[in-house]
C-alpha positions as CSV (number, residue, x, y, z in Angstrom):
1,D,-61.2,47.8,27.0
2,K,-59.0,46.5,29.7
3,E,-60.6,43.3,30.4
4,A,-61.0,42.6,26.8
5,T,-57.3,43.5,26.6
6,D,-56.4,41.0,29.4
7,K,-58.8,38.1,27.9
8,I,-56.3,38.5,24.5
9,F,-53.1,37.9,26.4
10,A,-54.7,35.2,28.5
11,T,-55.8,33.5,25.6
12,H,-53.0,33.7,23.0
13,K,-50.2,34.0,26.0
14,P,-47.7,35.8,23.6
15,T,-44.2,36.0,24.5
16,H,-43.5,38.9,22.4
17,V,-45.7,41.9,21.5
18,I,-45.6,44.7,18.7
19,H,-47.9,47.2,20.0
20,L,-49.6,49.3,17.2
21,A,-53.2,49.9,18.4
22,A,-53.9,53.5,18.6
23,K,-56.8,55.8,17.8
24,V,-55.1,57.7,14.8
25,G,-56.2,60.3,12.3
26,G,-55.1,63.1,10.1
27,L,-54.3,66.7,10.8
28,Y,-58.0,68.0,10.7
29,A,-59.2,64.8,12.8
30,N,-56.6,65.6,15.3
31,L,-57.5,69.3,15.4
32,D,-61.2,68.5,16.2
33,G,-60.6,66.0,18.7
34,N,-57.4,66.3,20.8
35,L,-59.1,65.1,23.8
36,E,-60.6,62.0,22.5
37,F,-57.0,61.2,21.3
38,F,-55.3,61.7,24.4
39,R,-57.8,59.8,26.7
40,D,-58.2,56.7,24.2
41,N,-54.4,56.5,23.3
42,M,-53.8,56.9,27.1
43,R,-56.1,53.9,28.1
44,I,-54.9,51.7,25.3
45,N,-51.2,52.0,26.1
46,D,-51.6,51.4,29.8
47,N,-53.7,48.5,29.2
48,V,-51.6,46.8,26.6
49,L,-48.2,47.2,28.8
50,K,-49.9,46.3,32.2
51,A,-51.4,43.3,30.1
52,S,-48.0,42.5,28.9
53,F,-46.4,42.9,32.4
54,D,-49.0,40.8,34.2
55,H,-48.7,37.9,31.4
56,K,-44.8,38.1,31.8
57,V,-44.3,39.0,27.9
58,K,-40.5,38.5,27.4
59,K,-40.3,41.8,25.0
60,V,-42.7,44.7,23.7
61,V,-42.0,46.9,21.0
62,S,-44.2,50.2,21.0
63,C,-44.9,52.6,18.0
64,L,-44.4,56.3,18.8
65,S,-44.5,59.0,16.3
66,T,-42.2,62.1,15.3
67,C,-45.0,64.3,16.6
68,I,-44.0,63.6,20.1
69,F,-41.2,66.3,19.7
70,P,-41.7,69.8,20.6
71,D,-42.7,72.1,18.3
72,K,-39.7,74.4,18.9
73,T,-36.4,72.1,18.9
74,T,-33.3,71.5,16.9
75,Y,-33.3,69.7,13.8
76,P,-32.7,67.2,12.9
77,I,-34.4,65.1,15.6
78,D,-31.9,62.6,16.8
79,E,-30.7,60.2,19.5
80,T,-26.7,60.2,19.3
81,M,-26.0,62.5,22.2
82,V,-26.1,61.8,25.8
83,C,-27.8,64.2,28.5
84,G,-27.3,62.9,32.0
85,T,-28.1,59.4,32.3
86,V,-30.9,59.2,29.6
87,T,-30.4,59.9,26.1
88,Q,-30.9,63.2,24.0
89,L,-34.0,61.9,22.3
90,Y,-35.4,61.8,25.8
91,C,-34.4,65.2,26.6
92,K,-35.8,66.5,23.7
93,V,-39.2,64.8,23.7
94,H,-40.0,66.4,27.1
95,N,-38.3,69.5,26.8
96,G,-41.3,71.5,25.5
97,P,-45.0,71.1,24.1
98,P,-45.6,69.5,21.0
99,H,-47.4,71.0,17.8
100,N,-51.0,72.3,19.0
101,S,-52.8,70.7,16.0
102,N,-52.4,67.3,17.5
103,F,-51.2,67.7,21.1
104,G,-53.6,64.9,22.7
105,Y,-52.1,62.0,20.2
106,S,-48.7,63.5,21.0
107,Y,-48.8,63.5,24.7
108,A,-50.5,59.9,24.9
109,K,-47.5,58.7,22.7
110,R,-45.0,60.5,24.9
111,M,-46.0,58.7,27.9
112,I,-45.3,55.1,26.3
113,D,-41.7,56.0,26.7
114,V,-42.3,56.9,30.2
115,L,-44.0,53.9,30.8
116,N,-41.0,51.7,29.1
117,K,-38.7,53.5,31.5
118,G,-40.8,52.8,34.3
119,Y,-41.2,49.0,33.7
120,S,-37.6,48.6,33.1
121,A,-36.5,50.7,36.2
122,Q,-39.0,48.8,38.6
123,H,-39.4,45.4,37.0
124,N,-36.6,45.1,34.5
125,C,-39.1,44.5,31.7
126,Q,-37.6,44.7,28.2
127,F,-40.1,47.2,26.8
128,T,-38.9,49.7,24.3
129,S,-40.3,51.6,21.3
130,V,-40.0,52.9,17.7
131,V,-40.1,56.3,16.2
132,P,-41.4,55.8,12.5
133,T,-41.6,58.8,10.4
134,N,-45.0,59.3,8.0
135,V,-46.0,55.6,7.4
136,F,-47.8,54.7,3.9
137,G,-48.6,51.8,1.9
138,P,-50.8,49.0,0.8
139,H,-53.6,48.3,3.5
140,D,-53.5,51.8,4.9
141,N,-56.3,53.9,6.0
142,F,-57.3,55.9,2.7
143,N,-60.3,57.6,4.5
144,L,-60.7,61.6,3.5
145,Q,-61.2,62.6,6.8
146,A,-59.4,60.2,9.2
147,G,-56.5,59.0,7.0
148,H,-52.9,60.8,7.1
149,V,-51.5,62.7,4.7
150,L,-50.1,60.3,2.0
151,P,-52.9,58.1,1.8
152,G,-55.4,60.7,2.1
153,L,-53.6,62.3,-1.2
154,V,-53.9,59.0,-2.7
155,H,-57.6,58.8,-2.4
156,K,-58.4,62.4,-3.1
157,I,-56.5,62.2,-6.4
158,Y,-57.9,58.8,-7.6
159,K,-61.6,60.2,-6.9
160,A,-60.7,63.5,-8.6
161,K,-59.5,61.6,-11.7
162,K,-62.4,58.9,-11.4
163,D,-65.1,62.2,-11.1
164,G,-63.2,64.4,-13.6
165,T,-62.9,67.1,-10.9
166,D,-59.9,69.5,-10.1
167,F,-57.8,68.3,-7.2
168,V,-57.2,70.5,-4.4
169,V,-54.2,70.2,-2.0
170,W,-55.1,71.6,1.5
171,G,-52.6,74.1,2.6
172,T,-49.8,75.5,0.9
173,G,-48.0,72.5,0.1
174,K,-44.8,73.7,1.4
175,P,-44.4,71.5,4.6
176,R,-41.8,68.9,4.7
177,R,-41.9,65.2,5.6
178,Q,-40.2,62.0,5.6
179,F,-42.0,59.2,4.1
180,I,-41.2,55.6,5.1
181,Y,-43.0,53.0,3.1
182,S,-44.8,50.4,5.4
183,L,-43.3,47.4,3.9
184,D,-40.0,48.5,4.8
185,L,-41.1,49.6,8.1
186,A,-42.3,46.3,9.0
187,R,-38.8,44.7,8.2
188,L,-37.4,47.0,10.5
189,I,-39.7,46.5,13.3
190,I,-39.2,42.8,13.2
191,W,-35.4,43.5,13.4
192,V,-36.1,45.9,16.5
193,L,-38.1,42.8,17.9
194,K,-35.5,40.3,17.5
195,E,-32.3,42.5,17.9
196,Y,-32.3,46.2,19.1
197,P,-31.2,45.8,23.0
198,E,-32.1,49.2,24.2
199,T,-35.0,50.5,26.0
200,D,-34.4,54.1,24.7
201,P,-36.4,54.6,21.1
202,I,-34.9,54.3,17.9
203,I,-35.9,56.5,14.9
204,L,-37.3,54.4,11.8
205,S,-36.6,56.7,9.0
206,V,-35.3,57.5,5.5
207,G,-32.5,59.8,5.5
208,E,-32.7,63.5,5.8
209,E,-31.9,64.0,2.1
210,D,-35.0,62.1,1.1
211,E,-37.5,64.7,2.9
212,V,-40.1,66.0,0.2
213,S,-42.5,68.8,0.6
214,I,-46.1,67.9,0.6
215,Q,-46.7,69.5,-2.7
216,E,-43.9,67.0,-4.2
217,A,-45.8,64.0,-2.5
218,A,-48.7,65.4,-4.1
219,E,-47.1,65.5,-7.6
220,A,-45.7,61.8,-7.3
221,V,-49.0,60.6,-6.4
222,I,-50.7,62.4,-9.5
223,K,-48.0,60.9,-11.9
224,S,-48.8,57.5,-10.6
225,V,-52.5,57.6,-10.6
226,G,-52.3,59.4,-14.2
227,F,-54.5,62.5,-13.1
228,E,-54.5,65.3,-15.9
229,G,-56.6,67.6,-14.3
230,K,-56.2,71.2,-12.6
231,V,-54.2,71.3,-9.5
232,T,-55.0,74.0,-7.2
233,N,-54.1,74.9,-3.5
234,D,-56.5,75.9,-0.6
235,T,-54.2,78.1,1.8
236,S,-57.3,78.8,4.1
237,K,-56.5,75.4,5.2
238,S,-53.8,74.6,8.1
239,D,-50.7,73.4,7.0
240,G,-49.7,71.9,10.6
241,Q,-46.3,71.4,11.7
242,F,-43.8,72.7,8.8
243,K,-41.2,70.2,9.5
244,K,-40.2,67.1,11.9
245,T,-36.8,66.1,10.2
246,A,-35.5,63.2,11.9
247,S,-32.0,61.8,11.6
248,N,-31.6,57.9,11.0
249,A,-27.9,58.2,12.3
250,K,-28.5,55.4,15.0
251,L,-30.6,53.2,12.7
252,R,-27.6,53.3,10.3
253,K,-24.9,52.5,13.0
254,Y,-27.0,49.4,13.7
255,L,-28.1,48.7,10.1
256,P,-25.7,50.3,7.8
257,D,-26.8,48.4,4.7
258,F,-30.5,48.3,5.1
259,K,-32.1,49.2,1.5
260,F,-35.0,51.5,1.8
261,T,-37.7,51.3,-1.2
262,E,-37.5,54.3,-3.6
263,F,-40.2,56.6,-2.8
264,K,-41.8,57.0,-6.2
265,Q,-41.7,53.3,-6.3
266,A,-43.4,52.6,-3.1
267,I,-46.1,55.6,-4.2
268,K,-46.5,53.6,-7.6
269,E,-47.0,50.3,-5.6
270,T,-49.5,51.8,-3.1
271,V,-51.7,53.5,-5.9
272,D,-51.7,50.2,-7.5
273,W,-52.7,48.4,-4.5
274,F,-55.8,51.0,-4.0
275,D,-56.9,50.9,-7.6
276,K,-57.0,46.9,-7.4
277,N,-58.6,47.0,-4.1
278,Y,-60.8,50.1,-4.3
279,E,-64.1,48.3,-3.1
280,T,-62.6,46.7,0.1
281,A,-59.7,49.3,0.9
282,R,-60.4,51.3,4.2
283,K,-62.0,54.4,3.1
């Protein structure tokens, strides 16, 4: 809501903004609602950046997603090469359609980069964005229909253990993802807000070598939950995009010594939080 957004800015008068507001959901929520994901997110993004401009915010950091990249592209996704007057990242982003499973959300997220460049070119605004890979952690949305893959797995496996039922992985389990722990991402976003000087996006991700399959992620959750039941795959369900491998070379250029939380440890902390806060967790 444009008026409500403007009222928040007028009331709190922020000098710096981390823009995380979005309509989000997992693979199957996107498949069923691409139009709503596009329209709602376009309105959200335009309202937040226009309010930031109108209220003279010094810097805005918006959150994109690796799903903005074309379905058919070269891997790893990166920002290290130059193409004309814009980075290779920008060229790759707009060089083909995203995967059709979540095209509405993807196109809306792409347009944040266009808005940032427009505000920078016409008004010299310091509006930038980050491109995190798959995020998970405490306080996540663990809803079985609307949640992202990792929190969805946590809830499904937790529920299977609690109910004494089999656990079913939707799809083949073969697609690969880079998962970033939310606490690590939070530290990186604060660094971007304080130190990152560019308008062009920066990918925030673990290394390519830390990419895991959905099946491997499920196995890590199974171990942390302590589930000992039967595990099967429902291959009638869509796998979505097979991979979105991203390079963190640009991040490493700025922060060569940044330490990411080990994946299995981050899974354990997330599972422990969900177990402790089951009654009040978003689910």
